[in-house]
C-alpha positions in Angstrom: 6.6 -4.2 -19.5 5.7 -5.3 -16.0 2.2 -6.5 -15.4 -0.1 -4.4 -13.1 -3.6 -5.3 -11.8 -6.1 -2.6 -10.8 -9.5 -3.6 -9.1 -12.6 -1.3 -8.7 -14.4 0.2 -5.5 -17.5 0.9 -7.6 -17.9 -2.9 -7.2 -17.6 -2.8 -3.4 -20.2 -1.9 -0.8 -19.5 1.3 1.1 -19.1 -0.4 4.4 -16.4 -2.7 2.8 -14.1 0.1 1.6 -11.9 0.0 4.6 -11.4 -3.8 4.7 -10.9 -3.9 1.0 -8.2 -1.1 1.2 -6.5 -3.1 3.9 -6.5 -6.2 1.6 -5.1 -4.1 -1.3 -2.2 -3.0 0.9 -1.7 -6.6 2.2 -1.2 -8.0 -1.2 1.1 -5.0 -2.0 -0.9 -3.4 -4.8 0.5 -0.2 -6.3 -2.6 2.0 -6.5 -6.4 2.3 -6.1 -8.4 3.0 -9.2 -11.1 5.7 -8.7 -13.8 6.6 -11.3 -15.5 10.0 -11.5 -18.7 10.1 -13.6 -20.9 13.2 -14.1 -24.2 11.8 -15.4 -23.8 13.7 -18.7 -20.7 12.2 -20.5 -21.8 8.9 -19.1 -25.3 8.0 -17.8 -24.0 7.3 -14.3 -22.9 9.4 -11.3 -20.0 8.4 -9.0 -17.7 8.6 -7.0 -17.9 11.8 -4.9 -15.3 14.0 -3.3 -15.9 12.6 0.3 -15.0 9.1 -1.0 -11.7 10.3 -2.5 -10.8 12.0 0.7 -11.7 8.9 2.7 -9.5 6.7 0.5 -6.6 9.2 1.0 -7.3 9.1 4.7 -7.6 5.3 5.0 -4.8 4.2 2.7 -1.3 5.2 1.7 -1.7 3.7 -1.7 -1.7 6.2 -4.6 -5.1 6.8 -6.3 -5.6 6.3 -10.0 -8.3 8.8 -10.9 -10.3 8.1 -14.1 -12.4 11.2 -15.0 -15.4 10.2 -17.2 -16.9 13.7 -17.3 -17.1 16.8 -19.4 -14.6 19.6 -18.4 -12.3 17.2 -16.5 -10.1 20.2 -15.6 -12.8 21.4 -13.2 -12.9 18.1 -11.4 -9.2 18.2 -10.5 -10.0 21.3 -8.5 -13.2 20.0 -6.9 -11.4 16.8 -5.7 -8.2 18.5 -4.7 -6.2 15.6 -6.2 -2.9 15.1 -4.5 0.6 14.8 -5.9 1.7 11.3 -6.5 -1.7 10.2 -7.8 -2.5 9.3 -11.4 -5.1 11.2 -13.5 -6.6 10.1 -16.8 -9.4 11.6 -18.9 -11.1 11.3 -22.3 -9.6 13.7 -24.8 -12.9 14.6 -26.4 -14.3 15.9 -23.1 -12.1 19.0 -23.0 -11.2 21.8 -25.4 -7.5 21.5 -24.7 -6.4 18.0 -23.9 -2.7 18.8 -24.4 -2.8 21.7 -21.9 -4.7 19.5 -19.3 -2.0 16.8 -19.5 0.6 19.6 -18.8 -1.5 20.7 -15.8 -1.7 17.2 -14.4 2.1 16.8 -14.6 2.6 20.2 -13.1 0.6 19.0 -10.1 3.1 16.2 -9.6 0.7 13.5 -10.9 1.1 11.0 -13.8 -1.0 11.9 -16.8 -3.0 9.6 -19.1 -5.5 9.6 -21.9 -8.5 7.2 -22.0 -9.8 5.9 -25.4 -13.4 4.6 -25.7 -14.2 1.9 -28.3 -15.1 4.5 -30.8 -12.3 7.1 -30.0 -9.5 7.3 -32.6 -6.1 6.1 -31.6 -4.6 9.1 -33.4 -5.4 11.3 -30.4 -2.3 9.7 -28.7 0.1 10.9 -31.4 -0.7 14.6 -30.7 0.1 14.2 -27.0 2.7 11.5 -27.0 5.4 13.5 -25.2 3.1 14.1 -22.2 1.7 10.6 -21.8 2.6 8.5 -18.8 0.1 5.8 -19.6 -2.9 5.0 -21.9 -6.2 3.4 -20.8 -8.3 1.6 -23.3 -12.0 1.1 -22.5 -12.8 -2.5 -23.6 -16.5 -1.8 -22.9 -18.6 1.4 -23.4 -17.8 3.6 -20.4 -20.2 4.2 -17.5 -21.4 0.8 -16.1 -19.8 -2.4 -14.9 -21.0 -5.8 -16.0 -20.8 -5.3 -19.8 -19.2 -7.7 -22.3 -15.9 -6.8 -24.0 -16.4 -5.2 -27.4 -15.3 -7.7 -30.1 -12.5 -5.6 -31.6 -10.9 -4.6 -28.3 -7.8 -6.9 -28.7 -7.1 -5.5 -32.2 -7.3 -1.9 -30.9 -4.9 -2.8 -28.0 -2.5 -4.2 -30.6 -2.7 -1.0 -32.7 -2.0 1.2 -29.6 1.0 -1.1 -28.7 2.3 -0.8 -32.2 2.0 3.0 -32.2 3.8 3.3 -28.9 6.5 1.0 -30.1 7.0 3.1 -33.2 7.5 6.1 -31.0 9.8 4.1 -28.7 7.4 5.0 -25.9 7.5 2.5 -23.0 4.4 3.3 -21.0 1.6 1.3 -19.4 -1.3 0.1 -21.6 -4.2 -0.2 -19.2 -7.4 -2.0 -20.1 -10.7 -1.3 -18.3 -13.8 -3.4 -18.9 -14.8 -7.1 -18.5 -11.3 -8.2 -17.6 -12.2 -11.8 -16.9 -9.1 -14.1 -16.9 -10.1 -15.4 -20.4 -10.4 -11.8 -21.8 -7.3 -10.7 -19.9 -5.2 -13.4 -21.7 -6.3 -12.0 -25.0 -5.6 -8.4 -23.9 -2.2 -9.4 -22.6 -1.4 -11.1 -25.9 -2.4 -7.9 -27.7 0.0 -5.8 -25.6 -1.8 -4.7 -22.5 0.1 -4.9 -19.2 -2.3 -3.3 -16.7 -5.8 -4.5 -15.8 -8.7 -2.8 -14.1 -10.7 -5.6 -12.5 -14.1 -5.9 -10.7 -16.9 -8.3 -10.1 -16.4 -10.1 -13.4 -12.9 -10.9 -12.3 -12.1 -11.1 -8.6 -14.1 -8.7 -6.4 -16.9 -11.0 -5.3 -16.7 -10.9 -1.5 -14.1 -10.0 1.2 -13.8 -13.7 2.1 -12.9 -14.9 -1.4 -10.9 -11.8 -2.6 -7.4 -12.9 -1.7 -7.9 -16.4 -3.1 -9.4 -15.1 -6.3 -6.7 -12.4 -6.6 -3.9 -15.0 -6.2 -5.5 -17.3 -8.8 -5.9 -14.3 -11.3 -2.3 -13.3 -10.7 -1.0 -16.8 -11.2 -2.8 -17.2 -14.5 -1.4 -13.9 -15.9 2.1 -14.7 -14.6 1.9 -18.1 -16.3 0.8 -16.4 -19.5 3.7 -13.9 -19.4 6.3 -16.7 -18.9 4.7 -18.7 -21.6 4.7 -15.9 -24.2 7.6 -13.7 -23.1 9.7 -15.5 -20.6 9.3 -12.6 -18.1 9.4 -13.1 -14.3 8.9 -9.5 -13.2 5.5 -8.6 -11.8 4.2 -5.3 -10.6 0.7 -4.9 -9.1 -1.7 -2.0 -9.0 -5.3 -2.1 -7.8 -8.4 -0.3 -8.8 -11.5 1.0 -7.0 -14.1 1.4 -9.8 
């Protein structure tokens, strides 16, 4: 699988959204990651409908929408999510996760499930035919700056093995404390897409491009070392 990197706008100041989006396009990232939090499923609230609309207005990049909220089907309507974007949600937050995956695809978007550290991997088996990607939270959802949970690499490996058993070649995205050291472990376990933020490369506009290039180089070296792959595909996240 190609490697993708996805950084986070939750980690950016509001006045820096536009210059960061310009940098994301400059380095040819595939998408912008966007978190929706309701203050109930997770004890945090962000990002609002005006920010989604601003990103769609300011950038041509697709948006990777991660809904950390109860009744995620309602947020799709609130935000008027556009075809070509990606939408993922936590299966325990809705009464009918299979139906919601169908709805997402019917809107012309890619559909994904998000698994928390304590969410069973078995959810994936019941929705396998509708999954375009899987996201694994390697921290508890809701806040940046947490440490990776100890068994995250093992869970990534179990998901990779399950997808391999079903001959399902889709992205395994990891979200949470994706430092370069942790990302190496996650990559070894089977992840190929990385949501990154202040713990990784979003520190300042002045250092972003340098840190991004260093991060990419480290992962590319790891891929060549372990798999002999040269292909590299990039995606970027606003968290």
